[in-house]
Residue, then its C-alpha position, 0 to 999 in steps of 0.5 A: x080498911x085497906x081503902x082508908x089506909x092503903x099502907x098501915x105500916x107506912x102510916x104508922x112509921x110516918x105517925x112515929x117519926x112525926x112524933x119523935x121529930x116534934x118531941x111531943x105527944x099533945x093532941x095537936x101533934x097526934x092530929x097533925x102526924x096523923x094527917x101527914x101519915x094518911x096523905x103519905x099513905x095515899x101518895x104511896x097507893x097513887x104511886x103503886x110500887x110494883x110488886x117485890x120480886x124475889x131477890x137472890x141474896x148470895x150475889x147481893x152478899x158478894x156485892x156488899x163485900x165488894x163495895x165495902x172494899x171499894x169504898x175503903x180504897x176510894x176513900x184512900x184514893x180521894x184523900x191521896x188526890x186531896x193531900x197530894x195534888x198533881x198537875x195533869x189530873x183530870x175529872x170527867x164523864x164516862x157513858x156506860x151502856x147498861x143491860x141492867x133494867x130492874x128498878x130496884x137493881x138500878x136504884x142500888x147501883x146509884x147508891x153504890x156509885x154515889x156512895x163510893x167517893x170519887x164517882x157520882x151517878x149523874x144521869x141514867x137515859x132509860x130509852x138508851x139504857x145509858x149511864x152517865x157517871x162522873x169520875x173524880x180522876x179519870x185516866x181511861x173511860x173504857x176501864x171505868x165502864x168495864x169496871x162498873x160492868x164486871x164488878x156491879x152490873x153483873x151481880x146486880x143482873x144475877x141478884x135482880x133479874x135471873 
């Protein structure tokens, strides 16, 4: 069974999403959805995601609270920038060296930085372990690097790599 359907839960989810999006339970839609689910399941098997490791939840809970606070603060700051424009504001790019190497942790950091208004994860150089971040209101590059490393990366390291 595993050979024909390497990820049965994924295949079932894909089929259900297909049927919900098509809003039909016709034989044709069932066949098309089943084909898409089969292809999607085999594509996932080719990618071979790494086995999940244990993740510490306490640092992630603290991280979630920090991110919620930061998103609210950033929304207010970006709104102020838009509503009350001022000369001399500069947006720019910041290079931040990261210690984090775990793919799940890096993906979560990318989500956090992109979801926070005023910042955008632009690129990550895996060989140099260097993040390129765009900041809407850039005042001090070193302050941004320290903020990302001390506020987010340290908790992600505790959660994923310890």
